[in-house]
Each structure stands twice: as structure tokens, then as C-alpha cells.
N, CA, C and O atoms as a GROMACS GRO file, in nm:
protein
  544
    1UNK      N    1   0.023   1.926   0.982
    1UNK     CA    2   0.087   1.775   0.971
    1UNK      C    3   0.189   1.796   1.099
    1UNK      O    4   0.204   1.696   1.169
    2UNK      N    5   0.262   1.920   1.138
    2UNK     CA    6   0.377   1.869   1.264
    2UNK      C    7   0.285   1.862   1.393
    2UNK      O    8   0.338   1.788   1.476
    3UNK      N    9   0.130   1.929   1.453
    3UNK     CA   10   0.073   1.906   1.572
    3UNK      C   11   0.023   1.735   1.567
    3UNK      O   12  -0.022   1.678   1.666
    4UNK      N   13   0.040   1.670   1.437
    4UNK     CA   14  -0.031   1.505   1.457
    4UNK      C   15   0.111   1.479   1.489
    4UNK      O   16   0.117   1.464   1.611
    5UNK      N   17   0.232   1.467   1.434
    5UNK     CA   18   0.325   1.388   1.431
    5UNK      C   19   0.373   1.450   1.669
    5UNK      O   20   0.365   1.393   1.778
    6UNK      N   21   0.407   1.561   1.628
    6UNK     CA   22   0.440   1.561   1.836
    6UNK      C   23   0.296   1.534   1.870
    6UNK      O   24   0.295   1.533   1.993
    7UNK      N   25   0.155   1.507   1.819
    7UNK     CA   26   0.060   1.447   1.934
    7UNK      C   27   0.085   1.342   1.968
    7UNK      O   28   0.066   1.314   2.086
    8UNK      N   29   0.158   1.202   1.834
    8UNK     CA   30   0.163   1.106   1.806
    8UNK      C   31   0.263   1.099   1.934
    8UNK      O   32   0.222   1.056   2.042
    9UNK      N   33   0.384   1.140   1.917
    9UNK     CA   34   0.497   1.101   2.007
    9UNK      C   35   0.460   1.186   2.152
    9UNK      O   36   0.555   1.233   2.216
   10UNK      N   37   0.401   1.194   2.173
   10UNK     CA   38   0.333   1.251   2.300
   10UNK      C   39   0.268   1.147   2.357
   10UNK      O   40   0.292   1.081   2.458
   11UNK      N   41   0.182   1.143   2.275
   11UNK     CA   42   0.053   1.004   2.332
   11UNK      C   43   0.137   0.877   2.366
   11UNK      O   44   0.125   0.815   2.472
   12UNK      N   45   0.205   0.851   2.286
   12UNK     CA   46   0.320   0.679   2.254
   12UNK      C   47   0.395   0.691   2.459
   12UNK      O   48   0.399   0.616   2.557
   13UNK      N   49   0.447   0.858   2.417
   13UNK     CA   50   0.510   0.895   2.591
   13UNK      C   51   0.384   0.840   2.673
   13UNK      O   52   0.380   0.721   2.703
   14UNK      N   53   0.328   0.887   2.692
   14UNK     CA   54   0.203   0.899   2.842
   14UNK      C   55   0.213   0.743   2.795
   14UNK      O   56   0.269   0.686   2.888
   15UNK      N   57   0.184   0.652   2.694
   15UNK     CA   58   0.136   0.530   2.736
   15UNK      C   59   0.252   0.483   2.728
   15UNK      O   60   0.251   0.387   2.651
   16UNK      N   61   0.338   0.500   2.764
   16UNK     CA   62   0.506   0.402   2.771
   16UNK      C   63   0.490   0.318   2.653
   16UNK      O   64   0.487   0.197   2.674
   17UNK      N   65   0.476   0.365   2.514
   17UNK     CA   66   0.518   0.325   2.420
   17UNK      C   67   0.665   0.342   2.325
   17UNK      O   68   0.687   0.359   2.205
   18UNK      N   69   0.756   0.329   2.457
   18UNK     CA   70   0.846   0.389   2.429
   18UNK      C   71   0.957   0.373   2.265
   18UNK      O   72   1.038   0.288   2.303
   19UNK      N   73   0.984   0.398   2.161
   19UNK     CA   74   1.004   0.383   2.016
   19UNK      C   75   0.950   0.307   1.947
   19UNK      O   76   0.989   0.229   1.861
   20UNK      N   77   0.842   0.337   1.995
   20UNK     CA   78   0.734   0.295   1.893
   20UNK      C   79   0.703   0.383   1.767
   20UNK      O   80   0.658   0.331   1.665
   21UNK      N   81   0.720   0.484   1.774
   21UNK     CA   82   0.623   0.586   1.686
   21UNK      C   83   0.802   0.617   1.602
   21UNK      O   84   0.899   0.594   1.674
   22UNK      N   85   0.829   0.670   1.445
   22UNK     CA   86   0.971   0.689   1.440
   22UNK      C   87   0.940   0.743   1.318
   22UNK      O   88   0.836   0.709   1.261
   23UNK      N   89   1.011   0.819   1.271
   23UNK     CA   90   0.992   0.988   1.215
   23UNK      C   91   1.009   0.936   1.101
   23UNK      O   92   1.109   0.973   1.038
   24UNK      N   93   0.901   0.817   1.030
   24UNK     CA   94   0.935   0.763   0.900
   24UNK      C   95   0.834   0.869   0.754
   24UNK      O   96   0.807   0.842   0.637
   25UNK      N   97   0.802   1.013   0.862
   25UNK     CA   98   0.705   1.088   0.793
   25UNK      C   99   0.820   1.156   0.654
   25UNK      O  100   0.822   1.155   0.530
   26UNK      N  101   0.879   1.193   0.735
   26UNK     CA  102   1.039   1.258   0.643
   26UNK      C  103   1.093   1.196   0.551
   26UNK      O  104   1.161   1.245   0.461
   27UNK      N  105   1.060   1.056   0.570
   27UNK     CA  106   1.163   0.956   0.469
   27UNK      C  107   1.111   0.956   0.325
   27UNK      O  108   0.996   0.942   0.285
   28UNK      N  109   1.240   0.979   0.251
   28UNK     CA  110   1.184   0.970   0.102
   28UNK      C  111   1.179   0.858   0.021
   28UNK      O  112   1.146   0.865  -0.098
   29UNK      N  113   1.220   0.716   0.096
   29UNK     CA  114   1.284   0.559  -0.025
   29UNK      C  115   1.193   0.495   0.070
   29UNK      O  116   1.241   0.416   0.151
   30UNK      N  117   1.076   0.518   0.069
   30UNK     CA  118   0.915   0.430   0.101
   30UNK      C  119   0.995   0.296   0.062
   30UNK      O  120   1.033   0.223   0.153
   31UNK      N  121   1.017   0.268  -0.047
   31UNK     CA  122   1.063   0.127  -0.091
   31UNK      C  123   1.128   0.047  -0.037
   31UNK      O  124   1.120  -0.076  -0.048
   32UNK      N  125   1.212   0.119   0.038
   32UNK     CA  126   1.294   0.029   0.146
   32UNK      C  127   1.228  -0.004   0.314
   32UNK      O  128   1.279  -0.071   0.404
   33UNK      N  129   1.086   0.077   0.311
   33UNK     CA  130   1.025   0.027   0.393
   33UNK      C  131   0.912  -0.136   0.348
   33UNK      O  132   0.841  -0.210   0.416
   34UNK      N  133   0.938  -0.131   0.242
   34UNK     CA  134   0.830  -0.201   0.161
   34UNK      C  135   0.898  -0.325   0.164
   34UNK      O  136   0.840  -0.431   0.186
   35UNK      N  137   1.037  -0.315   0.140
   35UNK     CA  138   1.125  -0.419   0.162
   35UNK      C  139   1.116  -0.478   0.275
   35UNK      O  140   1.150  -0.596   0.273
   36UNK      N  141   1.074  -0.430   0.388
   36UNK     CA  142   1.106  -0.463   0.559
   36UNK      C  143   0.988  -0.555   0.530
   36UNK      O  144   0.982  -0.671   0.570
   37UNK      N  145   0.908  -0.501   0.467
   37UNK     CA  146   0.760  -0.578   0.487
   37UNK      C  147   0.725  -0.707   0.496
   37UNK      O  148   0.657  -0.708   0.393
   38UNK      N  149   0.716  -0.837   0.544
   38UNK     CA  150   0.636  -0.955   0.558
   38UNK      C  151   0.532  -0.976   0.472
   38UNK      O  152   0.512  -1.059   0.384
   39UNK      N  153   0.445  -0.846   0.533
   39UNK     CA  154   0.333  -0.888   0.538
   39UNK      C  155   0.258  -0.734   0.502
   39UNK      O  156   0.276  -0.651   0.591
   40UNK      N  157   0.179  -0.688   0.389
   40UNK     CA  158   0.114  -0.535   0.464
   40UNK      C  159  -0.002  -0.568   0.477
   40UNK      O  160  -0.060  -0.656   0.412
   41UNK      N  161  -0.075  -0.461   0.611
   41UNK     CA  162  -0.231  -0.507   0.638
   41UNK      C  163  -0.247  -0.405   0.667
   41UNK      O  164  -0.187  -0.342   0.753
   42UNK      N  165  -0.368  -0.357   0.567
   42UNK     CA  166  -0.466  -0.231   0.551
   42UNK      C  167  -0.622  -0.239   0.623
   42UNK      O  168  -0.724  -0.236   0.554
   43UNK      N  169  -0.624  -0.249   0.764
   43UNK     CA  170  -0.773  -0.330   0.768
   43UNK      C  171  -0.838  -0.202   0.807
   43UNK      O  172  -0.819  -0.167   0.923
   44UNK      N  173  -0.921  -0.119   0.724
   44UNK     CA  174  -0.959   0.000   0.704
   44UNK      C  175  -1.094   0.003   0.648
   44UNK      O  176  -1.144  -0.055   0.551
   45UNK      N  177  -1.147   0.103   0.753
   45UNK     CA  178  -1.326   0.173   0.730
   45UNK      C  179  -1.349   0.220   0.637
   45UNK      O  180  -1.444   0.191   0.563
   46UNK      N  181  -1.269   0.299   0.621
   46UNK     CA  182  -1.320   0.447   0.521
   46UNK      C  183  -1.163   0.437   0.410
   46UNK      O  184  -1.057   0.489   0.445
   47UNK      N  185  -1.178   0.375   0.303
   47UNK     CA  186  -1.103   0.411   0.236
   47UNK      C  187  -1.138   0.450   0.044
   47UNK      O  188  -1.238   0.418  -0.020
   48UNK      N  189  -1.055   0.501   0.012
   48UNK     CA  190  -1.069   0.543  -0.169
   48UNK      C  191  -1.014   0.470  -0.235
   48UNK      O  192  -1.082   0.372  -0.268
   49UNK      N  193  -0.853   0.477  -0.295
   49UNK     CA  194  -0.797   0.401  -0.365
   49UNK      C  195  -0.644   0.436  -0.289
   49UNK      O  196  -0.562   0.509  -0.345
   50UNK      N  197  -0.624   0.387  -0.183
   50UNK     CA  198  -0.530   0.343  -0.107
   50UNK      C  199  -0.362   0.365  -0.212
   50UNK      O  200  -0.272   0.281  -0.224
   51UNK      N  201  -0.364   0.434  -0.241
   51UNK     CA  202  -0.174   0.444  -0.326
   51UNK      C  203  -0.055   0.362  -0.248
   51UNK      O  204   0.054   0.336  -0.300
   52UNK      N  205  -0.103   0.319  -0.089
   52UNK     CA  206   0.039   0.288  -0.059
   52UNK      C  207  -0.006   0.186  -0.061
   52UNK      O  208   0.064   0.119   0.014
   53UNK      N  209  -0.142   0.080  -0.130
   53UNK     CA  210  -0.145  -0.063  -0.101
   53UNK      C  211  -0.132  -0.063  -0.268
   53UNK      O  212  -0.183  -0.173  -0.293
   54UNK      N  213  -0.099  -0.014  -0.377
   54UNK     CA  214  -0.030  -0.021  -0.461
   54UNK      C  215   0.103   0.041  -0.478
   54UNK      O  216   0.147   0.052  -0.592
   55UNK      N  217   0.150   0.072  -0.408
   55UNK     CA  218   0.331   0.090  -0.391
   55UNK      C  219   0.363  -0.048  -0.326
   55UNK      O  220   0.465  -0.117  -0.333
   56UNK      N  221   0.225  -0.072  -0.248
   56UNK     CA  222   0.365  -0.235  -0.154
   56UNK      C  223   0.336  -0.362  -0.257
   56UNK      O  224   0.425  -0.444  -0.283
   57UNK      N  225   0.208  -0.370  -0.312
   57UNK     CA  226   0.206  -0.499  -0.415
   57UNK      C  227   0.337  -0.450  -0.495
   57UNK      O  228   0.432  -0.523  -0.524
   58UNK      N  229   0.317  -0.261  -0.536
   58UNK     CA  230   0.441  -0.312  -0.718
   58UNK      C  231   0.605  -0.356  -0.621
   58UNK      O  232   0.704  -0.418  -0.658
   59UNK      N  233   0.575  -0.296  -0.500
   59UNK     CA  234   0.716  -0.365  -0.416
   59UNK      C  235   0.738  -0.519  -0.446
   59UNK      O  236   0.851  -0.567  -0.444
   60UNK      N  237   0.622  -0.598  -0.474
   60UNK     CA  238   0.651  -0.721  -0.436
   60UNK      C  239   0.577  -0.830  -0.272
   60UNK      O  240   0.592  -0.949  -0.245
   61UNK      N  241   0.490  -0.704  -0.189
   61UNK     CA  242   0.447  -0.757  -0.043
   61UNK      C  243   0.339  -0.796  -0.068
   61UNK      O  244   0.262  -0.731  -0.139
   62UNK      N  245   0.311  -0.899  -0.021
   62UNK     CA  246   0.182  -0.971   0.014
   62UNK      C  247   0.070  -0.872   0.092
   62UNK      O  248   0.091  -0.839   0.208
   63UNK      N  249  -0.070  -0.817   0.006
   63UNK     CA  250  -0.128  -0.714   0.113
   63UNK      C  251  -0.207  -0.806   0.146
   63UNK      O  252  -0.206  -0.914   0.086
   64UNK      N  253  -0.300  -0.776   0.259
   64UNK     CA  254  -0.398  -0.822   0.320
   64UNK      C  255  -0.488  -0.664   0.348
   64UNK      O  256  -0.434  -0.568   0.403
   65UNK      N  257  -0.619  -0.663   0.301
   65UNK     CA  258  -0.686  -0.516   0.259
   65UNK      C  259  -0.831  -0.516   0.320
   65UNK      O  260  -0.877  -0.630   0.321
   66UNK      N  261  -0.914  -0.423   0.368
   66UNK     CA  262  -1.048  -0.436   0.428
   66UNK      C  263  -1.117  -0.478   0.269
   66UNK      O  264  -1.095  -0.439   0.154
   67UNK      N  265  -1.192  -0.556   0.318
   67UNK     CA  266  -1.314  -0.549   0.187
   67UNK      C  267  -1.403  -0.426   0.168
   67UNK      O  268  -1.500  -0.415   0.093
   68UNK      N  269  -1.352  -0.341   0.249
   68UNK     CA  270  -1.418  -0.216   0.223
   68UNK      C  271  -1.336  -0.153   0.118
   68UNK      O  272  -1.384  -0.060   0.053
   69UNK      N  273  -1.238  -0.189   0.100
   69UNK     CA  274  -1.172  -0.072  -0.008
   69UNK      C  275  -1.214  -0.149  -0.148
   69UNK      O  276  -1.255  -0.265  -0.146
   70UNK      N  277  -1.203  -0.082  -0.252
   70UNK     CA  278  -1.201  -0.077  -0.376
   70UNK      C  279  -1.097  -0.162  -0.460
   70UNK      O  280  -0.974  -0.161  -0.471
   71UNK      N  281  -1.210  -0.241  -0.518
   71UNK     CA  282  -1.087  -0.382  -0.585
   71UNK      C  283  -1.024  -0.304  -0.699
   71UNK      O  284  -0.949  -0.370  -0.771
   72UNK      N  285  -1.039  -0.190  -0.727
   72UNK     CA  286  -0.903  -0.130  -0.823
   72UNK      C  287  -0.780  -0.115  -0.782
   72UNK      O  288  -0.687  -0.057  -0.838
   73UNK      N  289  -0.781  -0.174  -0.671
   73UNK     CA  290  -0.673  -0.152  -0.554
   73UNK      C  291  -0.556  -0.254  -0.606
   73UNK      O  292  -0.434  -0.249  -0.591
   74UNK      N  293  -0.657  -0.368  -0.686
   74UNK     CA  294  -0.578  -0.538  -0.695
   74UNK      C  295  -0.514  -0.514  -0.826
   74UNK      O  296  -0.583  -0.497  -0.926
   75UNK      N  297  -0.358  -0.512  -0.832
   75UNK     CA  298  -0.260  -0.480  -0.938
   75UNK      C  299  -0.176  -0.646  -0.941
   75UNK      O  300  -0.102  -0.697  -1.026
   76UNK      N  301  -0.211  -0.679  -0.851
   76UNK     CA  302  -0.130  -0.854  -0.832
   76UNK      C  303  -0.252  -0.970  -0.763
   76UNK      O  304  -0.363  -0.952  -0.714
   77UNK      N  305  -0.159  -1.106  -0.790
   77UNK     CA  306  -0.260  -1.207  -0.712
   77UNK      C  307  -0.235  -1.227  -0.609
   77UNK      O  308  -0.297  -1.307  -0.539
   78UNK      N  309  -0.098  -1.132  -0.553
   78UNK     CA  310  -0.107  -1.166  -0.376
   78UNK      C  311  -0.107  -1.080  -0.288
   78UNK      O  312  -0.013  -1.026  -0.229
   79UNK      N  313  -0.276  -1.060  -0.274
   79UNK     CA  314  -0.370  -0.940  -0.221
   79UNK      C  315  -0.467  -1.064  -0.204
   79UNK      O  316  -0.470  -1.169  -0.267
   80UNK      N  317  -0.558  -1.011  -0.080
   80UNK     CA  318  -0.639  -1.051  -0.043
   80UNK      C  319  -0.729  -0.929   0.044
   80UNK      O  320  -0.699  -0.823   0.100
   81UNK      N  321  -0.862  -1.012   0.020
   81UNK     CA  322  -0.953  -0.849   0.046
   81UNK      C  323  -1.067  -0.922   0.144
   81UNK      O  324  -1.146  -1.003   0.095
   82UNK      N  325  -1.071  -0.872   0.341
   82UNK     CA  326  -1.102  -0.980   0.409
   82UNK      C  327  -1.198  -0.858   0.456
   82UNK      O  328  -1.184  -0.737   0.444
   83UNK      N  329  -1.337  -0.964   0.534
   83UNK     CA  330  -1.425  -0.873   0.604
   83UNK      C  331  -1.354  -0.803   0.725
   83UNK      O  332  -1.238  -0.831   0.755
   84UNK      N  333  -1.421  -0.720   0.786
   84UNK     CA  334  -1.348  -0.633   0.891
   84UNK      C  335  -1.395  -0.725   1.044
   84UNK      O  336  -1.462  -0.662   1.126
   85UNK      N  337  -1.365  -0.842   1.069
   85UNK     CA  338  -1.368  -0.884   1.132
   85UNK      C  339  -1.272  -0.954   1.217
   85UNK      O  340  -1.182  -1.012   1.155
   86UNK      N  341  -1.269  -0.963   1.343
   86UNK     CA  342  -1.119  -0.944   1.383
   86UNK      C  343  -1.039  -1.063   1.367
   86UNK      O  344  -0.920  -1.069   1.338
   87UNK      N  345  -1.161  -1.205   1.401
   87UNK     CA  346  -1.136  -1.311   1.406
   87UNK      C  347  -1.084  -1.363   1.283
   87UNK      O  348  -0.989  -1.440   1.296
   88UNK      N  349  -1.122  -1.340   1.173
   88UNK     CA  350  -1.073  -1.347   1.004
   88UNK      C  351  -0.979  -1.303   1.019
   88UNK      O  352  -0.892  -1.381   0.980
   89UNK      N  353  -0.941  -1.216   1.055
   89UNK     CA  354  -0.795  -1.110   1.027
   89UNK      C  355  -0.684  -1.186   1.121
   89UNK      O  356  -0.565  -1.203   1.091
   90UNK      N  357  -0.733  -1.219   1.211
   90UNK     CA  358  -0.601  -1.290   1.332
   90UNK      C  359  -0.600  -1.449   1.212
   90UNK      O  360  -0.490  -1.484   1.169
   91UNK      N  361  -0.679  -1.500   1.187
   91UNK     CA  362  -0.654  -1.646   1.103
   91UNK      C  363  -0.608  -1.627   0.956
   91UNK      O  364  -0.559  -1.720   0.892
   92UNK      N  365  -0.623  -1.529   0.917
   92UNK     CA  366  -0.565  -1.513   0.796
   92UNK      C  367  -0.389  -1.484   0.799
   92UNK      O  368  -0.294  -1.522   0.731
   93UNK      N  369  -0.406  -1.403   0.909
   93UNK     CA  370  -0.237  -1.349   0.912
   93UNK      C  371  -0.175  -1.450   0.953
   93UNK      O  372  -0.059  -1.467   0.916
   94UNK      N  373  -0.246  -1.554   1.050
   94UNK     CA  374  -0.104  -1.654   1.074
   94UNK      C  375  -0.115  -1.768   1.013
   94UNK      O  376  -0.046  -1.863   1.048
   95UNK      N  377  -0.222  -1.778   0.892
   95UNK     CA  378  -0.249  -1.847   0.793
   95UNK      C  379  -0.124  -1.862   0.723
   95UNK      O  380  -0.049  -1.955   0.692
   96UNK      N  381  -0.128  -1.737   0.709
   96UNK     CA  382   0.000  -1.649   0.569
   96UNK      C  383   0.129  -1.694   0.641
   96UNK      O  384   0.199  -1.761   0.565
   97UNK      N  385   0.200  -1.671   0.802
   97UNK     CA  386   0.259  -1.663   0.827
   97UNK      C  387   0.304  -1.843   0.845
   97UNK      O  388   0.419  -1.879   0.871
   98UNK      N  389   0.203  -1.927   0.828
   98UNK     CA  390   0.214  -2.056   0.898
   98UNK      C  391   0.253  -2.122   0.758
   98UNK      O  392   0.346  -2.202   0.767
   99UNK      N  393   0.193  -2.101   0.618
   99UNK     CA  394   0.260  -2.138   0.534
   99UNK      C  395   0.329  -2.061   0.419
   99UNK      O  396   0.374  -2.134   0.331
  100UNK      N  397   0.353  -1.889   0.397
  100UNK     CA  398   0.386  -1.840   0.297
  100UNK      C  399   0.548  -1.828   0.295
  100UNK      O  400   0.607  -1.738   0.354
  101UNK      N  401   0.603  -1.915   0.233
  101UNK     CA  402   0.756  -1.903   0.279
  101UNK      C  403   0.857  -1.825   0.078
  101UNK      O  404   0.969  -1.778   0.058
  102UNK      N  405   0.758  -1.849   0.001
  102UNK     CA  406   0.829  -1.781  -0.160
  102UNK      C  407   0.821  -1.614  -0.119
  102UNK      O  408   0.751  -1.535  -0.055
  103UNK      N  409   0.968  -1.618  -0.217
  103UNK     CA  410   1.008  -1.477  -0.248
  103UNK      C  411   0.909  -1.404  -0.298
  103UNK      O  412   0.802  -1.444  -0.346
  104UNK      N  413   0.954  -1.275  -0.285
  104UNK     CA  414   0.882  -1.183  -0.347
  104UNK      C  415   0.888  -1.172  -0.585
  104UNK      O  416   0.991  -1.202  -0.644
  105UNK      N  417   0.811  -1.144  -0.630
  105UNK     CA  418   0.812  -1.165  -0.728
  105UNK      C  419   0.801  -1.031  -0.799
  105UNK      O  420   0.758  -0.930  -0.745
  106UNK      N  421   0.854  -1.041  -0.950
  106UNK     CA  422   0.857  -0.879  -1.017
  106UNK      C  423   0.757  -0.864  -1.064
  106UNK      O  424   0.718  -0.936  -1.155
  107UNK      N  425   0.678  -0.752  -1.008
  107UNK     CA  426   0.565  -0.736  -1.078
  107UNK      C  427   0.521  -0.646  -1.157
  107UNK      O  428   0.408  -0.599  -1.168
  108UNK      N  429   0.663  -0.613  -1.239
  108UNK     CA  430   0.651  -0.479  -1.321
  108UNK      C  431   0.553  -0.475  -1.409
  108UNK      O  432   0.473  -0.381  -1.402
  109UNK      N  433   0.532  -0.617  -1.552
  109UNK     CA  434   0.403  -0.612  -1.631
  109UNK      C  435   0.273  -0.605  -1.566
  109UNK      O  436   0.182  -0.557  -1.633
  110UNK      N  437   0.250  -0.645  -1.448
  110UNK     CA  438   0.149  -0.631  -1.352
  110UNK      C  439   0.099  -0.502  -1.326
  110UNK      O  440  -0.017  -0.479  -1.356
  111UNK      N  441   0.161  -0.422  -1.279
  111UNK     CA  442   0.218  -0.252  -1.277
  111UNK      C  443   0.105  -0.203  -1.398
  111UNK      O  444  -0.008  -0.154  -1.406
  112UNK      N  445   0.185  -0.237  -1.459
  112UNK     CA  446   0.162  -0.152  -1.633
  112UNK      C  447  -0.007  -0.225  -1.688
  112UNK      O  448  -0.102  -0.164  -1.738
  113UNK      N  449   0.006  -0.346  -1.662
  113UNK     CA  450  -0.169  -0.424  -1.676
  113UNK      C  451  -0.272  -0.359  -1.650
  113UNK      O  452  -0.380  -0.345  -1.707
  114UNK      N  453  -0.211  -0.308  -1.521
  114UNK     CA  454  -0.352  -0.236  -1.432
  114UNK      C  455  -0.322  -0.104  -1.446
  114UNK      O  456  -0.336  -0.056  -1.334
  115UNK      N  457  -0.288  -0.020  -1.521
  115UNK     CA  458  -0.254   0.102  -1.557
  115UNK      C  459  -0.186   0.159  -1.440
  115UNK      O  460  -0.193   0.281  -1.427
  116UNK      N  461  -0.128   0.097  -1.362
  116UNK     CA  462  -0.048   0.215  -1.237
  116UNK      C  463   0.130   0.262  -1.300
  116UNK      O  464   0.205   0.341  -1.244
  117UNK      N  465   0.157   0.193  -1.413
  117UNK     CA  466   0.309   0.271  -1.447
  117UNK      C  467   0.301   0.391  -1.471
  117UNK      O  468   0.228   0.431  -1.562
  118UNK      N  469   0.396   0.496  -1.372
  118UNK     CA  470   0.432   0.637  -1.489
  118UNK      C  471   0.476   0.645  -1.596
  118UNK      O  472   0.419   0.730  -1.665
  119UNK      N  473   0.567   0.587  -1.649
  119UNK     CA  474   0.568   0.593  -1.768
  119UNK      C  475   0.481   0.613  -1.861
  119UNK      O  476   0.462   0.718  -1.922
  120UNK      N  477   0.406   0.475  -1.878
  120UNK     CA  478   0.301   0.451  -1.972
  120UNK      C  479   0.199   0.544  -1.970
  120UNK      O  480   0.153   0.596  -2.071
  121UNK      N  481   0.147   0.576  -1.802
  121UNK     CA  482   0.062   0.697  -1.795
  121UNK      C  483   0.104   0.851  -1.863
  121UNK      O  484   0.056   0.921  -1.952
  122UNK      N  485   0.175   0.859  -1.806
  122UNK     CA  486   0.245   1.006  -1.847
  122UNK      C  487   0.256   1.043  -1.983
  122UNK      O  488   0.278   1.157  -2.024
  123UNK      N  489   0.233   0.899  -2.080
  123UNK     CA  490   0.293   0.896  -2.224
  123UNK      C  491   0.129   0.912  -2.307
  123UNK      O  492   0.091   0.932  -2.422
  124UNK      N  493   0.058   0.889  -2.157
  124UNK     CA  494  -0.110   0.875  -2.233
  124UNK      C  495  -0.113   1.007  -2.233
  124UNK      O  496  -0.104   1.080  -2.332
  125UNK      N  497  -0.128   1.044  -2.099
  125UNK     CA  498  -0.176   1.223  -2.125
  125UNK      C  499  -0.091   1.311  -2.174
  125UNK      O  500  -0.139   1.423  -2.193
  126UNK      N  501   0.052   1.292  -2.208
  126UNK     CA  502   0.096   1.356  -2.303
  126UNK      C  503   0.056   1.384  -2.431
  126UNK      O  504   0.070   1.490  -2.491
  127UNK      N  505  -0.017   1.237  -2.485
  127UNK     CA  506  -0.100   1.257  -2.608
  127UNK      C  507  -0.230   1.310  -2.634
  127UNK      O  508  -0.275   1.350  -2.741
  128UNK      N  509  -0.302   1.304  -2.482
  128UNK     CA  510  -0.378   1.326  -2.484
  128UNK      C  511  -0.428   1.515  -2.465
  128UNK      O  512  -0.535   1.576  -2.471
  129UNK      N  513  -0.260   1.560  -2.436
  129UNK     CA  514  -0.278   1.695  -2.427
  129UNK      C  515  -0.181   1.780  -2.530
  129UNK      O  516  -0.137   1.894  -2.517
  130UNK      N  517  -0.166   1.699  -2.624
  130UNK     CA  518  -0.102   1.714  -2.773
  130UNK      C  519  -0.217   1.725  -2.881
  130UNK      O  520  -0.251   1.815  -2.958
  131UNK      N  521  -0.266   1.591  -2.856
  131UNK     CA  522  -0.417   1.613  -2.930
  131UNK      C  523  -0.493   1.737  -2.918
  131UNK      O  524  -0.516   1.808  -3.016
  132UNK      N  525  -0.543   1.772  -2.769
  132UNK     CA  526  -0.627   1.858  -2.758
  132UNK      C  527  -0.513   1.987  -2.809
  132UNK      O  528  -0.567   2.034  -2.909
  133UNK      N  529  -0.430   2.034  -2.793
  133UNK     CA  530  -0.368   2.146  -2.839
  133UNK      C  531  -0.394   2.171  -2.980
  133UNK      O  532  -0.408   2.282  -3.032
  134UNK      N  533  -0.401   2.028  -3.051
  134UNK     CA  534  -0.360   2.071  -3.215
  134UNK      C  535  -0.527   2.105  -3.248
  134UNK      O  536  -0.557   2.192  -3.330
  135UNK      N  537  -0.645   2.014  -3.165
  135UNK     CA  538  -0.794   2.076  -3.211
  135UNK      C  539  -0.796   2.208  -3.226
  135UNK      O  540  -0.842   2.266  -3.324
  136UNK      N  541  -0.739   2.266  -3.117
  136UNK     CA  542  -0.789   2.439  -3.102
  136UNK      C  543  -0.672   2.505  -3.222
  136UNK      O  544  -0.670   2.626  -3.246
   0.00000   0.00000   0.00000
């Protein structure tokens, strides 16, 4: 991991992209980053289930994801899956900037209903383990 981080900093220096990368890899309170986002964009070619997109939605940030990403990622209504065409992304982002002025909403119940609430899922897992233990 360290070689990758140093490569990123070296590349940005060589390309004269000063102060562009930050050492967020070591930052533990990622929710503070999500709070700073106006819009979360993930135009990925290959993703399984990007937990970062779920975390972002849980924080109430509008989310634009590649249409290549599994729909299981959706836990809120403020998400859009977009085909990987540059023109579409540009149009959607500009449209969002011009029209969206609503504050973020509390998505606690959306998270629970989607099966991503850690307390609920931990309780379910504990019950499975207890049941398995009792069967033996």
C-alpha cells in the first residue's frame, strides 16, 4: 500500500498537480469526508458491491454510480445509475448542480430496510451462531 501512495504523490508532482492528493488513506473518520461532498460520483468499469457507495448514501449524499455497478448498492432514492458515456455524466452532473438545492435527509430507516445496519445484522448473525451451537 505504501508504494502505491508514494507513486501517486510522485506522479502528481511530475504532472505539476501540486496539493492534489491528500493523505486521506490514514484518516479514520470518513463520515467527515462524506459530509463535505455535494455529490458522490463513481464512474467505474468494474465493481462488485462498492461499500463506499453505501457509506456515502448512509451519510445522505446524492450518489451517481456507473450502470455497471450492482443495483444492490441502492439504499436510498437519491441515487442514479448512469451508462458510461461521458456526455451522459456531464449532463447529469450539470443538471444536478443546477436543480438540486435540497438538504440531506436522515436515511437511518432506509439503511435498516436495505439490510446494511450493522447492529441489526450483527444480531441476526449472533442468532445464527447460537442456533448452530445449540444444534451440536
